KENU-684935 format. One record per residue: x negated, y, z negated of N, C-alpha, C in turn; residue in one letter; residue number from 1. Coordinates in steps of 0.05 Angstrom, whole numbers. Atoms other than C-alpha are relative to their C-alpha. Example, Ala and Ser with C-alpha at 12.3 -4.5 7.8 and 13.67 -1.06 7.14 Angstrom:
2
KOLTOR	n_east	n_north	n_up	ca_east	ca_north	ca_up	c_east	c_north	c_up	residuo	num
KOLTOR	-18	-24	0	-246	-90	-156	-18	24	0	A	1
KOLTOR	16	-24	1	-273	-21	-143	15	22	-14	S	2
% end
This chain:
146
KOLTOR	n_east	n_north	n_up	ca_east	ca_north	ca_up	c_east	c_north	c_up	residuo	num
KOLTOR	2	21	13	434	194	-429	-23	-4	-5	M	1
KOLTOR	11	7	18	388	162	-476	-20	-14	-2	S	2
KOLTOR	18	15	-10	325	147	-478	-6	-29	-5	P	3
KOLTOR	-8	24	-3	301	82	-453	-25	-22	-5	L	4
KOLTOR	17	11	8	262	23	-482	-27	-11	26	R	5
KOLTOR	12	11	-28	202	-5	-446	19	-34	23	S	6
KOLTOR	-12	19	-24	243	-66	-418	24	2	13	G	7
KOLTOR	-18	-31	-24	300	-23	-398	-11	8	19	E	8
KOLTOR	6	-13	-13	269	18	-362	-19	-22	25	L	9
KOLTOR	15	33	-14	232	-44	-333	9	2	26	A	10
KOLTOR	-27	8	-17	285	-72	-310	21	16	14	E	11
KOLTOR	-14	-19	-10	321	-18	-282	-13	12	23	A	12
KOLTOR	25	-12	-25	263	2	-238	-4	-23	9	A	13
KOLTOR	-4	20	-9	259	-77	-223	-44	-15	7	G	14
KOLTOR	23	13	10	182	-77	-257	-12	-19	-10	V	15
KOLTOR	-3	18	33	146	-121	-301	-2	28	-24	N	16
KOLTOR	0	-13	22	139	-84	-370	-38	5	-8	P	17
KOLTOR	23	-23	3	66	-75	-364	-15	11	30	Q	18
KOLTOR	14	-23	-36	59	-40	-295	25	31	-12	T	19
KOLTOR	-11	-17	8	97	14	-336	-30	18	-25	L	20
KOLTOR	22	-1	21	36	8	-389	-21	25	31	R	21
KOLTOR	35	-9	-5	-20	18	-330	16	11	23	Y	22
KOLTOR	-18	-25	-12	29	68	-293	-15	28	-18	Y	23
KOLTOR	3	-20	11	15	106	-353	-28	2	-1	E	24
KOLTOR	27	-4	7	-64	97	-354	-12	13	26	R	25
KOLTOR	-1	-6	-21	-61	113	-290	-4	27	11	R	26
KOLTOR	2	-35	-10	-38	188	-294	40	-6	4	G	27
KOLTOR	-21	-13	-33	32	167	-243	21	6	-31	L	28
KOLTOR	-27	2	21	81	159	-317	-2	8	-22	L	29
KOLTOR	11	-25	23	74	209	-375	2	-21	-26	A	30
KOLTOR	-4	16	12	65	173	-442	22	1	-18	E	31
KOLTOR	-35	0	13	129	160	-476	-5	7	-32	P	32
KOLTOR	0	9	25	151	177	-542	-4	-24	-31	T	33
KOLTOR	1	27	4	148	124	-592	29	8	-34	R	34
KOLTOR	-14	3	16	207	105	-639	-6	-9	-25	S	35
KOLTOR	18	8	19	202	95	-711	-4	-12	-6	P	36
KOLTOR	14	25	-2	194	22	-704	-20	2	12	G	37
KOLTOR	10	2	-11	141	45	-661	5	-14	31	G	38
KOLTOR	-2	2	-28	181	28	-596	-9	21	20	H	39
KOLTOR	-4	-35	-14	168	74	-537	18	-3	20	R	40
KOLTOR	-28	-19	-5	219	111	-513	-8	12	15	L	41
KOLTOR	3	-17	-22	211	138	-446	33	17	5	Y	42
KOLTOR	-23	-4	-3	258	188	-423	19	-4	33	P	43
KOLTOR	-10	4	-27	310	177	-360	-7	13	15	P	44
KOLTOR	11	-9	-33	270	222	-313	-14	-24	2	E	45
KOLTOR	31	28	-1	206	161	-321	30	-12	29	A	46
KOLTOR	-8	21	-29	262	118	-273	2	13	22	L	47
KOLTOR	6	-17	-26	264	171	-223	-25	-7	14	T	48
KOLTOR	34	13	-15	187	161	-222	1	-17	3	T	49
KOLTOR	-8	21	-2	192	103	-221	7	-7	30	L	50
KOLTOR	-21	4	-25	230	97	-165	-12	6	24	R	51
KOLTOR	19	-5	-20	193	142	-122	-28	-16	7	V	52
KOLTOR	20	17	-7	128	103	-141	2	-16	20	I	53
KOLTOR	-4	19	-8	152	49	-113	13	-7	32	K	54
KOLTOR	0	-2	-12	176	78	-64	-12	7	29	I	55
KOLTOR	34	-11	-10	116	114	-43	-7	-16	13	A	56
KOLTOR	17	22	-7	82	45	-45	15	-9	13	Q	57
KOLTOR	-11	7	-23	123	22	7	2	0	19	R	58
KOLTOR	6	-28	-13	119	78	51	-38	-2	11	L	59
KOLTOR	23	-1	0	46	49	51	-24	13	-16	G	60
KOLTOR	19	-15	20	17	95	5	-7	-10	-25	F	61
KOLTOR	7	2	22	-34	78	-44	6	4	-31	T	62
KOLTOR	-16	-4	36	-22	85	-126	-20	21	-2	L	63
KOLTOR	15	-23	-4	-82	146	-112	13	19	12	A	64
KOLTOR	-12	-23	-29	-49	177	-55	29	2	-20	E	65
KOLTOR	-23	-9	14	19	165	-107	-7	27	-26	V	66
KOLTOR	23	-26	31	-19	200	-166	5	27	14	A	67
KOLTOR	-13	-31	-20	-24	264	-110	20	0	7	D	68
KOLTOR	-18	-12	-4	38	263	-88	19	6	-27	L	69
KOLTOR	-2	11	33	67	255	-162	-8	31	-8	V	70
KOLTOR	17	-13	12	24	305	-186	6	26	23	D	71
KOLTOR	1	-24	-12	37	361	-131	33	11	1	L	72
KOLTOR	-26	-20	4	125	356	-148	3	2	-20	G	73
KOLTOR	-11	-5	35	102	366	-224	-17	30	3	T	74
KOLTOR	12	-44	-13	65	435	-187	7	9	15	H	75
KOLTOR	-28	-7	-25	122	455	-146	-24	33	3	R	76
KOLTOR	18	-29	-5	86	534	-163	-12	-2	9	H	77
KOLTOR	28	-11	-12	21	524	-142	-10	-17	22	S	78
KOLTOR	0	18	-14	31	486	-90	-12	7	29	R	79
KOLTOR	9	-12	-44	-13	505	-13	28	-15	14	R	80
KOLTOR	-23	5	-16	27	499	39	-10	-32	13	A	81
KOLTOR	6	15	-17	-22	451	64	-11	-32	-13	D	82
KOLTOR	-4	26	19	-18	397	6	19	-18	-5	A	83
KOLTOR	-30	9	13	47	378	8	3	-30	16	G	84
KOLTOR	-9	16	-20	92	318	37	5	-16	24	L	85
KOLTOR	-7	-4	-29	104	336	104	-31	-12	9	Q	86
KOLTOR	19	9	-12	22	330	120	-7	-33	0	R	87
KOLTOR	10	23	11	6	273	72	14	-28	18	R	88
KOLTOR	-24	25	-15	71	231	103	-18	-1	34	A	89
KOLTOR	6	9	-36	46	248	181	-29	-5	-11	S	90
KOLTOR	20	26	0	-25	223	161	-1	-30	-4	A	91
KOLTOR	-5	21	0	-1	166	133	10	-22	23	K	92
KOLTOR	-18	6	-10	40	157	196	-13	-2	26	L	93
KOLTOR	31	3	-18	-16	155	234	-22	-21	2	I	94
KOLTOR	15	21	9	-50	108	192	6	-31	5	E	95
KOLTOR	-22	27	-5	3	64	203	0	-11	21	I	96
KOLTOR	-11	-6	-33	19	77	268	-36	-28	18	E	97
KOLTOR	27	1	-8	-62	54	282	2	-35	-11	A	98
KOLTOR	-3	24	25	-45	-11	227	-2	-10	21	K	99
KOLTOR	-23	19	-21	8	-37	283	-12	-2	26	I	100
KOLTOR	4	13	-34	-25	-38	350	-28	-12	-17	A	101
KOLTOR	21	17	9	-92	-69	313	24	-36	-4	D	102
KOLTOR	-16	25	4	-40	-123	285	12	-8	42	L	103
KOLTOR	5	21	-16	-9	-122	361	-20	-15	16	Q	104
KOLTOR	22	18	-7	-75	-136	387	-15	-27	-6	V	105
KOLTOR	5	25	6	-86	-196	346	28	-16	4	V	106
KOLTOR	-31	6	-11	-4	-217	360	-20	-14	25	A	107
KOLTOR	0	12	-18	-26	-228	421	-26	-12	-1	A	108
KOLTOR	24	3	9	-91	-247	412	3	-37	-7	S	109
KOLTOR	1	19	5	-69	-299	378	31	-33	18	L	110
KOLTOR	-25	4	-25	-5	-317	431	-17	-14	14	R	111
KOLTOR	16	14	-24	-62	-331	483	-13	-17	-12	T	112
KOLTOR	11	27	12	-99	-389	433	24	-11	3	A	113
KOLTOR	-29	19	-4	-27	-418	433	-1	-15	25	L	114
KOLTOR	12	7	-43	-25	-419	517	-15	-11	-5	D	115
KOLTOR	24	16	-6	-84	-437	521	-7	-30	-26	A	116
KOLTOR	8	28	9	-80	-494	472	-20	-10	-27	G	117
KOLTOR	13	14	15	-129	-486	427	10	-14	-23	C	118
KOLTOR	-2	15	22	-132	-537	376	-26	-4	-30	D	119
KOLTOR	26	-3	22	-198	-531	338	-21	26	7	D	120
KOLTOR	-1	-22	-5	-226	-465	322	-34	-4	6	L	121
KOLTOR	15	9	-8	-299	-492	325	-9	6	34	A	122
KOLTOR	2	4	-32	-299	-522	389	18	15	26	A	123
KOLTOR	-15	-4	-13	-250	-474	424	-27	30	2	C	124
KOLTOR	16	-17	-6	-311	-427	416	-15	6	9	A	125
KOLTOR	37	-10	-17	-373	-450	443	14	-1	26	T	126
KOLTOR	-20	-3	-26	-321	-455	508	-1	18	16	T	127
KOLTOR	-11	-21	-7	-318	-411	555	29	10	16	D	128
KOLTOR	-27	-1	-5	-242	-417	569	4	3	-29	R	129
KOLTOR	-10	-7	36	-240	-394	492	14	26	4	C	130
KOLTOR	-17	-11	-4	-182	-348	495	-10	39	-37	P	131
KOLTOR	3	-25	26	-213	-305	421	-27	20	7	L	132
KOLTOR	21	-24	-1	-235	-243	414	-29	3	-5	P	133
KOLTOR	32	15	14	-302	-284	378	-15	-8	19	F	134
KOLTOR	1	0	-19	-312	-315	436	-28	19	12	A	135
KOLTOR	6	-17	-26	-334	-252	478	-26	8	-18	D	136
KOLTOR	29	-12	16	-384	-227	410	-20	-21	1	L	137
KOLTOR	21	22	8	-417	-301	407	-17	-2	34	D	138
KOLTOR	13	-10	-32	-433	-281	490	-19	12	3	R	139
KOLTOR	21	-24	5	-455	-222	475	-30	-3	-16	R	140
KOLTOR	13	9	12	-506	-242	425	-16	-14	14	A	141
KOLTOR	8	20	-6	-528	-297	461	-19	11	26	S	142
KOLTOR	25	0	-23	-550	-262	526	-17	31	-20	S	143
KOLTOR	37	-9	3	-592	-209	489	-15	-12	-25	R	144
KOLTOR	16	10	1	-631	-254	457	-10	-4	27	T	145
KOLTOR	-3	13	-18	-637	-293	521	-22	35	14	A	146
% end
């Protein structure tokens, strides 16, 4: 396969051409060679790298974490047993599951607020029947000042 110009690579990967330059600056994508006319020419492997980056982002990894993962893949000979994808994926899974648990609490609070008929947040917060979590905080703060 022949080298890809910026627009071709961006289109094939489903990203914006500016994303390519940003990833180059972040060290996620190697700086491409240039054509005699000055056009950036990326090797075909750059498409795989971009797809890996986008998949890792969809899995919840930050760009900094993706950079570490991509770096691990390019330095296989010096890989430590504790620095690989398995450990990082396990840690990310724990983080994602904690976020899901937090979101489930938020969803339950919203369902309770809907069931209670809350229509005005400020008015609801001043009543004892307010089911929203900040109402407990407000009551605790006033009991400390009393």
